[in-house]
The first five atom37 places (N, CA, C, CB, O) and aatype in JSON, in Angstrom:
{
  "aatype": [12, 0, 6, 3, 6, 19, 8, 0, 10, 17, 7, 4, 19, 5, 19, 15, 6, 7, 17, 0, 15, 14, 13, 0, 6, 19, 1, 1, 11, 18, 5, 2, 10, 6, 15, 12, 15, 3, 10, 19, 2, 9, 9, 11, 6, 15, 7, 2, 2, 10, 6, 10, 13, 0, 12, 16, 0, 17, 10, 9, 17, 10, 1, 1, 2, 11, 2, 10, 9, 6, 3, 3, 12, 6, 11, 9, 11, 7, 13, 14, 11, 3, 4, 16, 19, 14, 13, 1, 6, 11, 10, 9, 19, 0, 0, 19, 13, 15, 14, 11, 3, 10, 8, 10, 15, 15, 0, 6, 1, 11, 10, 0, 5, 0],
  "atom_mask": [
    [1, 1, 1, 1, 1],
    [1, 1, 1, 1, 1],
    [1, 1, 1, 1, 1],
    [1, 1, 1, 1, 1],
    [1, 1, 1, 1, 1],
    [1, 1, 1, 1, 1],
    [1, 1, 1, 1, 1],
    [1, 1, 1, 1, 1],
    [1, 1, 1, 1, 1],
    [1, 1, 1, 1, 1],
    [1, 1, 1, 0, 1],
    [1, 1, 1, 1, 1],
    [1, 1, 1, 1, 1],
    [1, 1, 1, 1, 1],
    [1, 1, 1, 1, 1],
    [1, 1, 1, 1, 1],
    [1, 1, 1, 1, 1],
    [1, 1, 1, 0, 1],
    [1, 1, 1, 1, 1],
    [1, 1, 1, 1, 1],
    [1, 1, 1, 1, 1],
    [1, 1, 1, 1, 1],
    [1, 1, 1, 1, 1],
    [1, 1, 1, 1, 1],
    [1, 1, 1, 1, 1],
    [1, 1, 1, 1, 1],
    [1, 1, 1, 1, 1],
    [1, 1, 1, 1, 1],
    [1, 1, 1, 1, 1],
    [1, 1, 1, 1, 1],
    [1, 1, 1, 1, 1],
    [1, 1, 1, 1, 1],
    [1, 1, 1, 1, 1],
    [1, 1, 1, 1, 1],
    [1, 1, 1, 1, 1],
    [1, 1, 1, 1, 1],
    [1, 1, 1, 1, 1],
    [1, 1, 1, 1, 1],
    [1, 1, 1, 1, 1],
    [1, 1, 1, 1, 1],
    [1, 1, 1, 1, 1],
    [1, 1, 1, 1, 1],
    [1, 1, 1, 1, 1],
    [1, 1, 1, 1, 1],
    [1, 1, 1, 1, 1],
    [1, 1, 1, 1, 1],
    [1, 1, 1, 0, 1],
    [1, 1, 1, 1, 1],
    [1, 1, 1, 1, 1],
    [1, 1, 1, 1, 1],
    [1, 1, 1, 1, 1],
    [1, 1, 1, 1, 1],
    [1, 1, 1, 1, 1],
    [1, 1, 1, 1, 1],
    [1, 1, 1, 1, 1],
    [1, 1, 1, 1, 1],
    [1, 1, 1, 1, 1],
    [1, 1, 1, 1, 1],
    [1, 1, 1, 1, 1],
    [1, 1, 1, 1, 1],
    [1, 1, 1, 1, 1],
    [1, 1, 1, 1, 1],
    [1, 1, 1, 1, 1],
    [1, 1, 1, 1, 1],
    [1, 1, 1, 1, 1],
    [1, 1, 1, 1, 1],
    [1, 1, 1, 1, 1],
    [1, 1, 1, 1, 1],
    [1, 1, 1, 1, 1],
    [1, 1, 1, 1, 1],
    [1, 1, 1, 1, 1],
    [1, 1, 1, 1, 1],
    [1, 1, 1, 1, 1],
    [1, 1, 1, 1, 1],
    [1, 1, 1, 1, 1],
    [1, 1, 1, 1, 1],
    [1, 1, 1, 1, 1],
    [1, 1, 1, 0, 1],
    [1, 1, 1, 1, 1],
    [1, 1, 1, 1, 1],
    [1, 1, 1, 1, 1],
    [1, 1, 1, 1, 1],
    [1, 1, 1, 1, 1],
    [1, 1, 1, 1, 1],
    [1, 1, 1, 1, 1],
    [1, 1, 1, 1, 1],
    [1, 1, 1, 1, 1],
    [1, 1, 1, 1, 1],
    [1, 1, 1, 1, 1],
    [1, 1, 1, 1, 1],
    [1, 1, 1, 1, 1],
    [1, 1, 1, 1, 1],
    [1, 1, 1, 1, 1],
    [1, 1, 1, 1, 1],
    [1, 1, 1, 1, 1],
    [1, 1, 1, 1, 1],
    [1, 1, 1, 1, 1],
    [1, 1, 1, 1, 1],
    [1, 1, 1, 1, 1],
    [1, 1, 1, 1, 1],
    [1, 1, 1, 1, 1],
    [1, 1, 1, 1, 1],
    [1, 1, 1, 1, 1],
    [1, 1, 1, 1, 1],
    [1, 1, 1, 1, 1],
    [1, 1, 1, 1, 1],
    [1, 1, 1, 1, 1],
    [1, 1, 1, 1, 1],
    [1, 1, 1, 1, 1],
    [1, 1, 1, 1, 1],
    [1, 1, 1, 1, 1],
    [1, 1, 1, 1, 1],
    [1, 1, 1, 1, 1],
    [1, 1, 1, 1, 1]
  ],
  "atom_positions": [
    [[-30.13, 88.61, -82.4], [-30.82, 89.14, -81.23], [-29.82, 89.3, -80.08], [-32.0, 88.21, -80.82], [-28.99, 88.41, -79.84]],
    [[-29.89, 90.4, -79.39], [-29.03, 90.63, -78.22], [-29.43, 89.66, -77.11], [-29.13, 92.11, -77.73], [-30.6, 89.35, -76.91]],
    [[-28.41, 89.2, -76.39], [-28.72, 88.25, -75.31], [-28.94, 89.01, -74.01], [-27.6, 87.21, -75.15], [-27.98, 89.4, -73.35]],
    [[-30.19, 89.2, -73.66], [-30.53, 89.73, -72.34], [-31.01, 88.55, -71.51], [-31.62, 90.87, -72.42], [-31.06, 87.41, -72.0]],
    [[-31.37, 88.81, -70.26], [-31.76, 87.7, -69.4], [-33.02, 87.0, -69.87], [-31.96, 88.19, -68.0], [-33.15, 85.79, -69.68]],
    [[-33.96, 87.72, -70.48], [-35.19, 87.08, -70.95], [-34.87, 86.15, -72.11], [-36.23, 88.15, -71.37], [-35.38, 85.03, -72.18]],
    [[-34.02, 86.61, -73.02], [-33.65, 85.74, -74.14], [-32.87, 84.52, -73.64], [-32.8, 86.53, -75.17], [-33.16, 83.39, -74.03]],
    [[-31.88, 84.75, -72.76], [-31.03, 83.65, -72.28], [-31.83, 82.6, -71.52], [-29.92, 84.21, -71.39], [-31.53, 81.41, -71.62]],
    [[-32.82, 83.02, -70.76], [-33.59, 82.07, -69.93], [-34.85, 81.54, -70.6], [-33.96, 82.73, -68.65], [-35.31, 80.45, -70.27]],
    [[-35.43, 82.3, -71.52], [-36.76, 81.96, -72.01], [-36.86, 81.86, -73.52], [-37.74, 82.97, -71.52], [-37.43, 80.9, -74.05]],
    [[-36.31, 82.83, -74.23], [-36.53, 82.91, -75.66], [-35.57, 82.11, -76.52], [0.0, 0.0, 0.0], [-35.91, 81.77, -77.66]],
    [[-34.4, 81.79, -76.02], [-33.37, 81.11, -76.8], [-33.8, 79.69, -77.16], [-32.05, 81.09, -76.03], [-34.3, 78.96, -76.32]],
    [[-33.6, 79.32, -78.42], [-33.96, 77.98, -78.89], [-33.21, 76.91, -78.11], [-33.68, 77.85, -80.39], [-33.75, 75.82, -77.88]],
    [[-32.0, 77.18, -77.7], [-31.18, 76.19, -77.01], [-31.73, 75.81, -75.63], [-29.78, 76.71, -76.86], [-31.32, 74.78, -75.08]],
    [[-32.62, 76.59, -75.06], [-33.17, 76.26, -73.74], [-34.57, 75.67, -73.81], [-33.19, 77.5, -72.87], [-35.19, 75.43, -72.78]],
    [[-35.07, 75.42, -75.01], [-36.45, 74.94, -75.16], [-36.7, 73.62, -74.44], [-36.79, 74.79, -76.62], [-37.77, 73.43, -73.87]],
    [[-35.73, 72.7, -74.46], [-35.92, 71.43, -73.76], [-36.01, 71.62, -72.25], [-34.79, 70.47, -74.09], [-36.7, 70.85, -71.57]],
    [[-35.33, 72.61, -71.72], [-35.39, 72.89, -70.29], [-36.77, 73.34, -69.84], [0.0, 0.0, 0.0], [-37.15, 73.17, -68.68]],
    [[-37.53, 73.93, -70.77], [-38.87, 74.42, -70.44], [-39.96, 73.47, -70.89], [-39.1, 75.78, -71.06], [-41.09, 73.89, -71.13]],
    [[-39.63, 72.2, -71.02], [-40.65, 71.21, -71.39], [-41.75, 71.23, -70.34], [-40.03, 69.78, -71.53], [-41.68, 71.98, -69.37]],
    [[-42.74, 70.42, -70.55], [-43.9, 70.37, -69.66], [-43.5, 70.68, -68.21], [-44.57, 69.0, -69.75], [-42.5, 70.13, -67.75]],
    [[-44.21, 71.48, -67.5], [-45.51, 72.07, -67.77], [-45.46, 73.48, -68.38], [-46.28, 72.13, -66.51], [-46.5, 74.13, -68.48]],
    [[-44.29, 73.96, -68.8], [-44.16, 75.34, -69.27], [-44.19, 75.48, -70.79], [-42.89, 75.92, -68.75], [-44.14, 76.6, -71.29]],
    [[-44.27, 74.38, -71.53], [-44.18, 74.42, -72.99], [-45.26, 75.3, -73.61], [-44.28, 73.01, -73.56], [-44.98, 76.1, -74.5]],
    [[-46.5, 75.16, -73.14], [-47.59, 75.94, -73.73], [-47.43, 77.43, -73.45], [-48.94, 75.45, -73.2], [-47.64, 78.26, -74.33]],
    [[-47.05, 77.77, -72.23], [-46.84, 79.18, -71.87], [-45.68, 79.74, -72.69], [-46.55, 79.34, -70.35], [-45.76, 80.87, -73.18]],
    [[-44.61, 78.97, -72.84], [-43.46, 79.42, -73.62], [-43.84, 79.64, -75.07], [-42.31, 78.41, -73.51], [-43.39, 80.6, -75.7]],
    [[-44.65, 78.75, -75.62], [-45.09, 78.88, -77.01], [-45.91, 80.16, -77.21], [-45.92, 77.66, -77.44], [-45.76, 80.84, -78.22]],
    [[-46.78, 80.48, -76.26], [-47.65, 81.66, -76.36], [-46.9, 82.98, -76.14], [-48.78, 81.55, -75.37], [-47.23, 83.99, -76.75]],
    [[-45.9, 82.95, -75.26], [-45.24, 84.19, -74.84], [-43.75, 84.13, -75.13], [-45.48, 84.45, -73.33], [-42.94, 83.95, -74.22]],
    [[-43.38, 84.28, -76.39], [-41.97, 84.24, -76.78], [-41.29, 85.61, -76.65], [-41.85, 83.75, -78.21], [-40.12, 85.68, -76.28]],
    [[-41.99, 86.67, -76.95], [-41.38, 88.0, -77.0], [-41.78, 88.84, -75.79], [-41.78, 88.71, -78.28], [-42.69, 89.66, -75.87]],
    [[-41.1, 88.62, -74.69], [-41.39, 89.35, -73.46], [-40.35, 90.44, -73.25], [-41.43, 88.4, -72.24], [-39.21, 90.34, -73.72]],
    [[-40.75, 91.48, -72.55], [-39.86, 92.62, -72.31], [-38.97, 92.46, -71.08], [-40.67, 93.86, -72.18], [-37.85, 92.96, -71.05]],
    [[-39.49, 91.76, -70.06], [-38.73, 91.7, -68.81], [-39.01, 90.4, -68.07], [-39.08, 92.91, -67.91], [-39.99, 89.69, -68.34]],
    [[-38.13, 90.11, -67.13], [-38.33, 88.92, -66.29], [-39.56, 89.08, -65.41], [-37.09, 88.67, -65.41], [-40.24, 88.09, -65.13]],
    [[-39.87, 90.29, -64.98], [-41.06, 90.47, -64.15], [-42.32, 90.15, -64.96], [-41.13, 91.92, -63.6], [-43.28, 89.6, -64.41]],
    [[-42.34, 90.48, -66.26], [-43.47, 90.09, -67.11], [-43.58, 88.57, -67.16], [-43.3, 90.67, -68.55], [-44.68, 88.01, -67.06]],
    [[-42.45, 87.9, -67.3], [-42.44, 86.45, -67.37], [-42.95, 85.83, -66.07], [-41.03, 85.95, -67.68], [-43.76, 84.9, -66.1]],
    [[-42.48, 86.32, -64.94], [-42.92, 85.79, -63.65], [-44.42, 86.0, -63.47], [-42.15, 86.46, -62.49], [-45.12, 85.11, -63.0]],
    [[-44.92, 87.17, -63.85], [-46.36, 87.44, -63.75], [-47.16, 86.49, -64.63], [-46.66, 88.89, -64.14], [-48.22, 86.0, -64.21]],
    [[-46.69, 86.22, -65.83], [-47.39, 85.31, -66.73], [-47.4, 83.89, -66.14], [-46.72, 85.3, -68.13], [-48.42, 83.2, -66.21]],
    [[-46.28, 83.47, -65.58], [-46.22, 82.14, -64.97], [-47.2, 82.05, -63.81], [-44.78, 81.82, -64.48], [-47.92, 81.06, -63.67]],
    [[-47.24, 83.09, -62.97], [-48.19, 83.1, -61.83], [-49.63, 83.04, -62.33], [-47.99, 84.36, -60.96], [-50.43, 82.25, -61.83]],
    [[-49.96, 83.89, -63.32], [-51.33, 83.95, -63.84], [-51.75, 82.65, -64.52], [-51.47, 85.1, -64.81], [-52.93, 82.31, -64.52]],
    [[-50.79, 81.93, -65.1], [-51.12, 80.7, -65.8], [-51.38, 79.54, -64.84], [-49.99, 80.32, -66.75], [-51.85, 78.47, -65.25]],
    [[-51.09, 79.75, -63.54], [-51.34, 78.71, -62.55], [-50.23, 77.68, -62.45], [0.0, 0.0, 0.0], [-50.39, 76.66, -61.78]],
    [[-49.09, 77.94, -63.11], [-47.96, 77.02, -63.03], [-47.26, 77.16, -61.69], [-46.96, 77.27, -64.17], [-47.4, 78.17, -61.0]],
    [[-46.51, 76.15, -61.33], [-45.78, 76.1, -60.08], [-44.62, 77.11, -60.14], [-45.25, 74.67, -59.8], [-43.67, 76.92, -60.89]],
    [[-44.71, 78.17, -59.35], [-43.7, 79.23, -59.37], [-42.35, 78.72, -58.84], [-44.17, 80.42, -58.53], [-41.3, 79.16, -59.3]],
    [[-42.38, 77.81, -57.87], [-41.14, 77.25, -57.35], [-40.42, 76.42, -58.42], [-41.42, 76.37, -56.1], [-39.2, 76.51, -58.55]],
    [[-41.17, 75.64, -59.18], [-40.58, 74.86, -60.27], [-40.04, 75.79, -61.35], [-41.62, 73.9, -60.87], [-38.98, 75.53, -61.91]],
    [[-40.76, 76.87, -61.63], [-40.27, 77.86, -62.6], [-38.95, 78.47, -62.13], [-41.31, 78.97, -62.8], [-38.0, 78.57, -62.92]],
    [[-38.88, 78.86, -60.86], [-37.65, 79.47, -60.34], [-36.49, 78.49, -60.39], [-37.86, 79.96, -58.89], [-35.37, 78.86, -60.75]],
    [[-36.75, 77.24, -60.04], [-35.7, 76.23, -60.08], [-35.23, 75.99, -61.51], [-36.19, 74.92, -59.46], [-34.03, 75.87, -61.76]],
    [[-36.16, 75.91, -62.45], [-35.81, 75.7, -63.86], [-34.97, 76.86, -64.37], [-37.07, 75.53, -64.71], [-33.95, 76.66, -65.03]],
    [[-35.41, 78.08, -64.07], [-34.67, 79.27, -64.51], [-33.27, 79.28, -63.91], [-35.42, 80.55, -64.11], [-32.3, 79.59, -64.6]],
    [[-33.15, 78.93, -62.63], [-31.84, 78.89, -61.98], [-30.92, 77.87, -62.63], [-31.99, 78.58, -60.49], [-29.75, 78.15, -62.87]],
    [[-31.47, 76.68, -62.93], [-30.66, 75.63, -63.55], [-30.22, 76.01, -64.97], [-31.43, 74.32, -63.59], [-29.09, 75.73, -65.37]],
    [[-31.12, 76.64, -65.72], [-30.76, 77.1, -67.07], [-29.68, 78.16, -66.98], [-32.01, 77.65, -67.81], [-28.72, 78.13, -67.75]],
    [[-29.83, 79.1, -66.05], [-28.83, 80.16, -65.88], [-27.48, 79.57, -65.44], [-29.32, 81.21, -64.85], [-26.43, 79.97, -65.93]],
    [[-27.53, 78.61, -64.53], [-26.3, 77.95, -64.08], [-25.62, 77.24, -65.24], [-26.62, 76.94, -62.95], [-24.41, 77.36, -65.42]],
    [[-26.39, 76.5, -66.04], [-25.82, 75.78, -67.19], [-25.27, 76.76, -68.22], [-26.9, 74.87, -67.84], [-24.22, 76.52, -68.81]],
    [[-25.98, 77.87, -68.43], [-25.49, 78.89, -69.36], [-24.15, 79.43, -68.91], [-26.51, 80.04, -69.48], [-23.22, 79.54, -69.71]],
    [[-24.04, 79.75, -67.63], [-22.79, 80.28, -67.1], [-21.7, 79.21, -67.14], [-22.98, 80.8, -65.67], [-20.53, 79.52, -67.4]],
    [[-22.07, 77.98, -66.87], [-21.09, 76.9, -66.96], [-20.55, 76.81, -68.39], [-21.72, 75.55, -66.53], [-19.35, 76.64, -68.6]],
    [[-21.45, 76.92, -69.35], [-21.01, 76.89, -70.75], [-20.08, 78.05, -71.07], [-22.22, 76.92, -71.68], [-19.1, 77.88, -71.79]],
    [[-20.39, 79.22, -70.53], [-19.53, 80.37, -70.78], [-18.18, 80.21, -70.1], [-20.21, 81.65, -70.29], [-17.14, 80.57, -70.67]],
    [[-18.18, 79.68, -68.89], [-16.94, 79.56, -68.12], [-16.09, 78.4, -68.65], [-17.24, 79.35, -66.64], [-14.89, 78.57, -68.85]],
    [[-16.68, 77.26, -68.86], [-15.92, 76.06, -69.23], [-16.04, 75.7, -70.7], [-16.38, 74.91, -68.41], [-15.48, 74.7, -71.14]],
    [[-16.75, 76.5, -71.47], [-16.97, 76.23, -72.89], [-17.56, 74.84, -73.08], [-15.66, 76.35, -73.68], [-17.2, 74.11, -74.0]],
    [[-18.47, 74.48, -72.19], [-19.13, 73.19, -72.21], [-20.39, 73.32, -73.05], [-19.47, 72.7, -70.76], [-21.22, 74.19, -72.79]],
    [[-20.56, 72.48, -74.06], [-21.7, 72.58, -74.97], [-22.81, 71.56, -74.65], [-21.22, 72.4, -76.4], [-23.58, 71.18, -75.53]],
    [[-22.87, 71.12, -73.41], [-23.88, 70.16, -72.99], [-25.27, 70.76, -73.14], [-23.63, 69.72, -71.53], [-25.5, 71.91, -72.79]],
    [[-26.21, 69.97, -73.66], [-27.57, 70.45, -73.82], [-28.31, 70.45, -72.49], [-28.33, 69.6, -74.84], [-28.07, 69.6, -71.63]],
    [[-29.19, 71.4, -72.35], [-30.03, 71.46, -71.15], [-31.2, 70.5, -71.36], [-30.54, 72.93, -70.88], [-31.88, 70.54, -72.38]],
    [[-31.41, 69.66, -70.4], [-32.5, 68.69, -70.49], [-33.59, 69.04, -69.49], [-31.98, 67.25, -70.23], [-33.33, 69.69, -68.47]],
    [[-34.79, 68.62, -69.78], [-35.88, 68.79, -68.82], [-35.63, 67.9, -67.61], [0.0, 0.0, 0.0], [-34.81, 66.99, -67.67]],
    [[-36.31, 68.17, -66.56], [-36.16, 67.38, -65.34], [-37.5, 67.31, -64.64], [-35.07, 67.99, -64.42], [-38.36, 68.16, -64.84]],
    [[-37.67, 66.29, -63.8], [-38.98, 66.06, -63.17], [-39.31, 67.08, -62.08], [-39.03, 64.68, -62.59], [-38.44, 67.73, -61.52]],
    [[-40.58, 67.18, -61.82], [-41.08, 68.11, -60.8], [-40.54, 67.8, -59.41], [-42.58, 68.08, -60.77], [-40.4, 68.71, -58.59]],
    [[-40.24, 66.54, -59.12], [-39.82, 66.19, -57.77], [-38.42, 66.69, -57.44], [-39.88, 64.68, -57.59], [-37.9, 66.4, -56.36]],
    [[-37.8, 67.43, -58.35], [-36.49, 68.04, -58.08], [-36.61, 69.25, -57.15], [-35.81, 68.46, -59.4], [-35.6, 69.74, -56.65]],
    [[-37.82, 69.73, -56.91], [-37.97, 70.94, -56.11], [-37.53, 70.74, -54.67], [-39.41, 71.41, -56.13], [-36.99, 71.67, -54.07]],
    [[-37.73, 69.57, -54.11], [-37.31, 69.34, -52.72], [-35.79, 69.34, -52.59], [-37.88, 68.01, -52.2], [-35.27, 70.06, -51.74]],
    [[-35.05, 68.57, -53.42], [-33.58, 68.65, -53.31], [-33.05, 70.05, -53.6], [-32.94, 67.66, -54.27], [-32.07, 70.48, -53.0]],
    [[-33.7, 70.77, -54.51], [-33.28, 72.14, -54.8], [-33.44, 73.02, -53.58], [-34.08, 72.71, -55.97], [-32.53, 73.78, -53.24]],
    [[-34.58, 72.93, -52.91], [-34.82, 73.73, -51.71], [-33.81, 73.37, -50.63], [-36.27, 73.51, -51.2], [-33.28, 74.25, -49.94]],
    [[-33.55, 72.07, -50.48], [-32.56, 71.64, -49.48], [-31.18, 72.16, -49.82], [-32.52, 70.12, -49.38], [-30.43, 72.54, -48.92]],
    [[-30.82, 72.18, -51.1], [-29.5, 72.68, -51.51], [-29.39, 74.17, -51.18], [-29.27, 72.44, -53.03], [-28.33, 74.63, -50.76]],
    [[-30.46, 74.92, -51.37], [-30.43, 76.34, -51.02], [-30.25, 76.53, -49.52], [-31.72, 77.04, -51.49], [-29.49, 77.41, -49.09]],
    [[-30.93, 75.72, -48.74], [-30.8, 75.8, -47.28], [-29.37, 75.46, -46.87], [-31.8, 74.85, -46.58], [-28.77, 76.17, -46.06]],
    [[-28.84, 74.4, -47.43], [-27.47, 74.0, -47.12], [-26.49, 75.08, -47.55], [-27.12, 72.66, -47.8], [-25.54, 75.38, -46.83]],
    [[-26.71, 75.67, -48.74], [-25.81, 76.71, -49.25], [-25.78, 77.92, -48.33], [-26.22, 77.14, -50.66], [-24.76, 78.6, -48.23]],
    [[-26.88, 78.19, -47.65], [-26.92, 79.33, -46.74], [-26.19, 79.03, -45.44], [-28.36, 79.73, -46.45], [-25.76, 79.95, -44.75]],
    [[-26.04, 77.76, -45.1], [-25.43, 77.36, -43.83], [-23.94, 77.07, -43.99], [-26.14, 76.14, -43.27], [-23.15, 77.42, -43.12]],
    [[-23.56, 76.43, -45.09], [-22.17, 76.04, -45.31], [-21.51, 76.94, -46.35], [-22.08, 74.58, -45.75], [-22.2, 77.52, -47.19]],
    [[-20.2, 77.05, -46.3], [-19.49, 77.8, -47.32], [-19.41, 76.95, -48.59], [-18.05, 78.21, -46.84], [-19.5, 75.73, -48.51]],
    [[-19.25, 77.59, -49.77], [-19.21, 76.83, -51.03], [-18.14, 75.74, -51.06], [-18.99, 77.78, -52.18], [-18.33, 74.72, -51.71]],
    [[-17.01, 75.95, -50.37], [-15.96, 74.92, -50.43], [-16.33, 73.68, -49.62], [-14.65, 75.5, -49.92], [-15.71, 72.63, -49.8]],
    [[-17.34, 73.77, -48.73], [-17.8, 72.6, -47.98], [-18.81, 71.77, -48.76], [-18.41, 73.04, -46.67], [-19.08, 70.62, -48.4]],
    [[-19.36, 72.33, -49.84], [-20.37, 71.64, -50.64], [-19.71, 70.84, -51.74], [-21.38, 72.64, -51.23], [-18.58, 71.14, -52.13]],
    [[-20.38, 69.84, -52.25], [-19.87, 69.04, -53.36], [-20.37, 69.67, -54.66], [-20.34, 67.54, -53.25], [-21.38, 69.25, -55.21]],
    [[-19.65, 70.69, -55.13], [-20.04, 71.42, -56.32], [-19.08, 71.13, -57.47], [-20.09, 72.94, -56.04], [-17.91, 70.8, -57.25]],
    [[-19.6, 71.24, -58.69], [-18.72, 71.13, -59.85], [-17.83, 72.37, -59.89], [-19.53, 70.98, -61.18], [-18.08, 73.34, -59.17]],
    [[-16.81, 72.35, -60.72], [-15.9, 73.5, -60.78], [-16.63, 74.76, -61.22], [-14.73, 73.21, -61.74], [-16.34, 75.85, -60.72]],
    [[-17.59, 74.63, -62.15], [-18.35, 75.81, -62.59], [-19.22, 76.34, -61.46], [-19.23, 75.46, -63.81], [-19.31, 77.56, -61.26]],
    [[-19.87, 75.43, -60.71], [-20.72, 75.86, -59.59], [-19.87, 76.54, -58.52], [-21.49, 74.66, -58.99], [-20.3, 77.52, -57.92]],
    [[-18.66, 76.02, -58.27], [-17.76, 76.65, -57.29], [-17.38, 78.06, -57.73], [-16.5, 75.81, -57.09], [-17.39, 78.99, -56.93]],
    [[-17.05, 78.22, -59.01], [-16.68, 79.54, -59.53], [-17.83, 80.52, -59.38], [-16.25, 79.45, -60.99], [-17.63, 81.67, -58.99]],
    [[-19.04, 80.06, -59.68], [-20.21, 80.93, -59.57], [-20.54, 81.24, -58.12], [-21.41, 80.29, -60.24], [-20.93, 82.36, -57.79]],
    [[-20.39, 80.26, -57.25], [-20.68, 80.49, -55.82], [-19.7, 81.45, -55.19], [-20.66, 79.17, -55.04], [-20.05, 82.18, -54.26]],
    [[-18.48, 81.48, -55.69], [-17.46, 82.37, -55.15], [-17.49, 83.75, -55.78], [-16.09, 81.77, -55.34], [-16.85, 84.67, -55.27]],
    [[-18.22, 83.91, -56.87], [-18.27, 85.19, -57.59], [-19.04, 86.23, -56.8], [-18.92, 85.02, -58.98], [-19.18, 87.36, -57.25]]
  ]
}
């Protein structure tokens, strides 16, 4: 299968742990989607937390890119819902400070500078 953004973020077996509860049932029902907008609409209609979905997708994409850049084969793990506040704060901080002022891993620095 060609790796498009829907496959990389949603359909790939390697990211299944990242989409653990509360998205497991939605992921099981909707494996073959055409676009990210279809996926976002399904998440909204299912009543799931859209902010948690966006954060999960961002973390999976970040880890994917880290793996591509650093050839790191670390598995993506699920994470608790209470990560949304630190994530929101990190976005706010990222908009105020330059990437070199933040405490980022080398992969995150490369992506922030891209």
